[in-house]
C-alpha positions as CSV (number, residue, x, y, z in Angstrom):
1,X,3.4,-0.2,-16.8
2,X,0.4,-2.9,-16.5
3,X,-0.2,-5.6,-14.9
4,X,-2.9,-8.3,-15.0
5,X,-4.3,-7.2,-11.6
6,X,-3.7,-3.3,-12.6
7,X,-6.9,-1.1,-13.1
8,X,-7.8,1.3,-16.0
9,X,-7.3,4.7,-13.8
10,X,-4.8,6.5,-16.1
11,X,-4.4,9.9,-13.5
12,X,-3.1,7.3,-10.9
13,X,-0.4,5.1,-9.8
14,X,-0.2,1.5,-8.6
15,X,-3.8,0.9,-8.9
16,X,-4.4,-2.9,-8.5
17,X,-7.2,-5.1,-7.8
18,X,-6.6,-8.4,-5.1
19,X,-9.1,-10.4,-6.9
20,X,-8.3,-13.3,-8.7
21,X,-6.0,-15.0,-6.8
22,X,-6.1,-18.5,-5.2
23,X,-6.5,-19.6,-1.4
24,X,-4.8,-22.9,-0.6
25,X,-7.8,-24.5,-0.2
26,X,-9.2,-24.1,-3.4
27,X,-11.3,-21.0,-3.2
28,X,-10.9,-17.6,-5.5
29,X,-10.5,-13.8,-3.9
30,X,-13.5,-12.3,-5.4
31,X,-13.4,-9.2,-8.0
32,X,-14.8,-5.7,-6.9
33,X,-13.7,-6.6,-3.5
34,X,-10.4,-5.5,-2.5
35,X,-8.3,-2.5,-4.1
36,X,-4.6,-1.4,-3.7
37,X,-2.8,2.2,-5.2
38,X,-1.2,5.1,-4.4
39,X,-2.0,8.3,-3.3
40,X,-5.8,9.5,-5.0
41,X,-4.6,13.2,-4.8
42,X,-4.1,13.4,-8.6
43,X,-7.5,11.5,-10.0
44,X,-8.9,13.0,-13.0
45,X,-13.3,13.0,-13.0
46,X,-13.1,9.7,-15.5
47,X,-11.3,8.3,-13.0
48,X,-13.4,8.8,-10.3
49,X,-16.1,8.0,-12.0
50,X,-14.4,4.5,-12.8
51,X,-14.1,4.4,-9.3
52,X,-17.5,4.8,-8.1
53,X,-18.7,2.7,-11.2
54,X,-16.3,-0.3,-10.1
55,X,-17.8,0.0,-6.3
56,X,-15.6,1.6,-4.2
57,X,-17.3,2.0,-0.8
58,X,-14.6,2.7,1.8
59,X,-11.3,4.7,0.6
60,X,-8.9,3.7,3.6
61,X,-5.9,6.5,3.9
62,X,-2.6,4.8,5.2
63,X,-0.4,7.8,4.8
64,X,0.3,10.2,7.8
65,X,-1.7,13.5,9.0
66,X,0.9,15.2,6.9
67,X,1.0,13.2,4.2
68,X,-3.1,14.1,3.5
69,X,-2.8,17.8,4.2
70,X,0.2,18.0,1.2
71,X,-2.3,15.7,-1.0
72,X,-6.0,15.4,-0.2
73,X,-7.3,12.5,-1.2
74,X,-9.4,12.9,-4.8
75,X,-12.4,10.6,-3.4
76,X,-15.2,9.1,-5.7
77,X,-18.7,10.0,-5.1
78,X,-20.8,8.3,-2.8
79,X,-17.1,6.9,-1.3
80,X,-16.5,7.1,2.8
81,X,-13.0,8.7,2.9
82,X,-11.2,6.7,6.1
83,X,-8.6,8.7,7.9
84,X,-6.4,5.6,9.1
85,X,-2.6,6.6,9.1
86,X,0.0,3.7,10.3
87,X,3.0,6.6,11.0
88,X,2.7,9.3,12.6
89,X,5.0,11.0,10.0
90,X,5.8,9.3,6.5
91,X,8.6,7.2,7.4
92,X,9.1,5.7,4.2
93,X,9.8,8.9,2.8
94,X,7.6,8.3,-0.4
95,X,5.3,11.8,0.1
96,X,9.2,13.5,-1.1
97,X,9.1,11.8,-4.4
98,X,5.4,11.7,-4.9
99,X,4.3,15.0,-4.8
100,X,5.5,16.6,-7.4
101,X,2.1,17.2,-8.9
102,X,1.1,19.0,-5.8
103,X,3.3,20.8,-5.7
104,X,6.4,22.7,-7.8
105,X,9.0,20.6,-9.3
106,X,12.1,22.3,-7.9
107,X,10.7,22.4,-4.1
108,X,9.5,18.3,-4.7
109,X,13.4,18.0,-5.6
110,X,15.1,20.0,-3.0
111,X,12.9,18.3,-0.2
112,X,13.4,14.4,-2.2
113,X,17.1,15.2,-2.0
114,X,17.1,16.2,1.6
115,X,15.3,13.5,2.8
116,X,17.7,10.6,0.6
117,X,20.1,8.3,3.3
118,X,23.2,7.1,2.5
119,X,21.8,3.9,2.3
120,X,18.1,3.6,1.3
121,X,18.4,0.0,1.8
122,X,18.9,-0.1,4.9
123,X,16.5,2.6,6.1
124,X,13.6,1.2,4.6
125,X,14.3,-1.8,6.2
126,X,14.3,0.0,10.2
127,X,11.1,1.2,8.5
128,X,9.5,-1.9,8.0
129,X,10.5,-3.0,11.5
130,X,8.1,-0.1,12.6
131,X,5.5,-1.1,10.3
132,X,5.4,-4.2,12.4
133,X,5.9,-3.0,15.8
134,X,4.4,0.5,16.1
135,X,1.8,1.1,17.9
136,X,0.0,3.2,15.8
137,X,0.8,0.8,12.7
138,X,-1.4,-1.9,15.0
139,X,-4.2,0.3,15.9
140,X,-4.3,1.5,12.1
141,X,-4.3,-2.0,10.8
142,X,-6.6,-3.0,13.4
143,X,-9.1,-0.2,12.5
144,X,-8.2,-1.2,8.5
145,X,-9.4,-4.5,9.7
146,X,-12.9,-3.4,10.8
147,X,-13.3,-1.4,7.3
148,X,-12.8,-4.8,5.8
149,X,-15.9,-6.5,7.9
150,X,-18.1,-3.4,7.1
151,X,-17.4,-3.8,3.5
152,X,-19.3,-6.9,3.4
153,X,-22.4,-6.0,0.2
154,X,-22.2,-7.7,-2.8
155,X,-20.0,-5.5,-5.5
156,X,-18.9,-3.2,-2.7
157,X,-14.9,-2.4,-2.6
158,X,-12.4,-1.4,-0.1
159,X,-9.8,0.8,-1.9
160,X,-6.5,1.2,1.0
161,X,-3.5,3.0,0.1
162,X,-0.5,4.9,1.0
163,X,1.5,7.4,-1.1
164,X,3.7,4.9,-3.1
165,X,1.3,1.8,-2.2
166,X,4.1,-0.2,-1.8
167,X,5.2,-0.5,1.8
168,X,1.7,0.5,4.1
169,X,-0.2,-0.4,1.8
170,X,2.3,-3.7,0.6
171,X,1.6,-4.7,4.3
172,X,-1.8,-3.9,4.4
173,X,-2.4,-6.5,1.3
174,X,0.1,-9.1,3.0
175,X,-2.2,-9.4,6.2
176,X,-5.7,-9.7,4.2
177,X,-4.3,-12.1,2.0
178,X,-2.9,-13.7,4.5
179,X,-6.6,-13.4,6.8
180,X,-8.5,-15.3,3.5
181,X,-6.0,-18.2,3.0
182,X,-3.6,-17.1,0.0
183,X,0.0,-18.9,0.1
184,X,2.7,-16.8,1.3
185,X,4.5,-17.1,-2.2
186,X,1.6,-15.5,-3.9
187,X,1.4,-12.8,-1.4
188,X,5.3,-12.7,-2.2
189,X,4.7,-11.8,-5.8
190,X,1.8,-9.8,-5.3
191,X,4.1,-7.3,-2.8
192,X,6.8,-7.6,-5.8
193,X,4.3,-6.7,-8.6
194,X,4.6,-2.8,-7.4
195,X,8.0,-2.9,-9.3
196,X,6.2,-3.9,-12.1
197,X,3.5,-1.5,-11.7
198,X,5.5,1.7,-10.7
199,X,8.1,1.7,-13.6
200,X,7.7,4.0,-15.3
201,X,6.7,6.5,-12.3
202,X,10.3,5.1,-10.4
203,X,12.4,5.4,-14.1
204,X,10.8,9.5,-14.1
205,X,11.5,10.0,-10.8
206,X,15.1,8.4,-10.8
207,X,15.5,10.3,-14.7
208,X,15.0,13.6,-12.5
209,X,17.3,13.1,-9.1
210,X,19.8,12.3,-12.0
211,X,19.7,15.4,-13.9
212,X,20.1,17.4,-10.9
213,X,23.3,15.6,-10.2
214,X,23.2,12.7,-7.7
215,X,25.8,10.1,-8.3
216,X,25.3,6.1,-8.8
217,X,25.5,5.7,-5.2
218,X,22.6,8.2,-4.3
219,X,20.6,7.0,-7.5
220,X,21.0,3.2,-5.6
221,X,20.0,4.6,-2.3
222,X,17.2,6.8,-4.1
223,X,16.2,3.7,-5.7
224,X,16.1,1.6,-2.7
225,X,13.4,4.2,-1.2
226,X,11.1,4.0,-4.7
227,X,10.0,0.5,-4.9
228,X,10.4,-2.2,-3.0
229,X,12.6,-5.5,-2.5
230,X,12.3,-9.2,-1.3
231,X,14.6,-7.8,1.6
232,X,11.7,-5.5,3.1
233,X,9.1,-8.4,3.6
234,X,11.5,-10.4,4.8
235,X,12.8,-8.3,7.6
236,X,8.8,-8.0,8.2
237,X,8.4,-11.8,7.8
238,X,10.9,-12.1,10.4
239,X,9.4,-9.3,13.2
240,X,6.2,-11.1,12.9
241,X,7.4,-14.7,13.6
242,X,9.3,-13.4,16.3
243,X,6.6,-11.6,17.9
244,X,4.0,-14.2,16.8
245,X,5.5,-17.2,15.6
246,X,3.8,-16.4,11.9
247,X,1.4,-14.8,9.9
248,X,-1.7,-15.7,11.5
249,X,-0.6,-15.8,15.0
250,X,-0.2,-11.9,14.8
251,X,-2.8,-11.1,12.8
252,X,-5.2,-12.7,15.7
253,X,-2.9,-11.8,18.9
254,X,-1.5,-8.3,17.5
255,X,-4.0,-7.3,15.2
256,X,-7.0,-8.6,17.3
257,X,-8.5,-10.0,15.1
258,X,-10.6,-12.9,16.4
259,X,-11.8,-17.1,14.8
260,X,-15.4,-15.5,13.8
261,X,-13.2,-12.3,12.0
262,X,-11.8,-14.6,9.8
263,X,-14.6,-16.8,8.9
264,X,-16.5,-14.1,8.3
265,X,-14.0,-12.2,6.1
266,X,-13.3,-15.4,4.3
267,X,-17.7,-15.0,3.6
268,X,-17.2,-11.7,2.2
269,X,-13.9,-11.6,0.3
270,X,-13.9,-15.4,-0.7
271,X,-16.2,-17.3,-3.8
């Protein structure tokens, strides 16, 4: 399912442009500068060329080493690959659902069944607390900002992603949009847009799991792992405010983004 922010990538999921969002003081995020997506592991040659033509200069991979090894990125020509794991292992469990094209369907489904917790919603709430609080996550997002600052040439894009492009990537998008002065309500809308952009993929996965005999409670739990929820962003917001008072303060204190960095980011990414 396509959205207004969707990119014309046919062999991947949840590829989106952050350009066009408005800031609180009337500026607009530039296009061809900030891209977010799910895995790059199945990209076709035409899609790789499309992203190259779009200006992708940095590919920032937020996945764990295990996810990276299972499904290596297919990187556009002349794009610098940056391995930048938020977690040591995939706490989101997204990789258990998203490897179907890289391994046999039976193996993929068996792993997914084993990884579905009794309460996927509660599991994801804990994951979002970890995204905010773990030292590995803070280091990864510090590095993320370093590459955002290096992306200072016209029509040169940063693409950042995880496996499903929804949790680690969603928080990364929230951080950079906050730093640029985009209102929280707009950030929330972009975060929830994953459920629109990934609907066909999620429906496909749930249909397979239902065919494998999952009961309604298990399917509800699996859906919680495959989608995003306002509750997930709400728990991240609560953790950030407890730690630093606000998202912007957290970006400066915990992610080490300076006042000058914020000015430079606005120079690079706003009209």
